[in-house]
C-alpha positions as CSV (number, residue, x, y, z in Angstrom):
1,M,0.0,0.0,0.0
2,N,1.2,3.5,-0.8
3,Y,-0.4,6.7,0.4
4,N,0.5,10.3,-0.4
5,L,-0.6,12.3,2.6
6,T,-0.4,16.0,3.5
7,A,1.7,17.3,6.4
8,G,0.3,16.8,9.9
9,N,-1.2,14.0,12.0
10,Q,-2.7,11.3,9.9
11,K,-4.5,8.0,10.5
12,I,-4.7,5.0,8.1
13,T,-6.6,1.8,8.5
14,I,-4.9,-1.3,7.3
15,P,-7.4,-3.7,5.7
16,N,-7.3,-7.3,6.9
17,K,-7.5,-8.8,3.4
18,T,-4.9,-9.4,0.8
19,S,-5.1,-8.0,-2.8
20,N,-6.6,-11.4,-3.7
21,G,-9.4,-10.9,-1.2
22,E,-8.1,-13.6,1.2
23,K,-8.1,-12.9,4.9
24,M,-4.7,-12.0,6.4
25,A,-3.4,-14.3,9.1
26,P,-3.0,-12.9,12.6
27,G,0.6,-12.2,13.4
28,Y,3.3,-9.6,13.3
29,Y,3.8,-7.4,10.3
30,M,6.4,-4.8,9.5
31,V,5.3,-1.3,8.5
32,T,7.7,1.3,6.9
33,I,6.9,5.0,6.9
34,E,9.0,7.3,4.6
35,A,8.8,11.1,4.5
36,D,11.4,13.7,3.3
37,G,14.5,11.6,4.0
38,F,13.0,10.1,7.2
39,T,12.4,6.4,7.3
40,A,11.0,4.4,10.2
41,T,10.1,0.7,10.3
42,K,7.9,-0.6,13.1
43,K,6.4,-4.0,14.0
44,I,2.6,-4.1,14.3
45,L,0.4,-7.0,15.6
46,M,-2.6,-8.0,13.5
47,I,-5.2,-9.6,15.7
48,E,-8.6,-11.0,14.8
């Protein structure tokens, strides 16, 4: 998923389905955020 957002606080919702429409398995996923030379990767937990 790629989003182009304006400056400021933002909130996104990560869908629990794959691009094929299959349900994503519960577990840990890595999320990377990039903005103006800043990069951060965080671990998130997907629960059902």
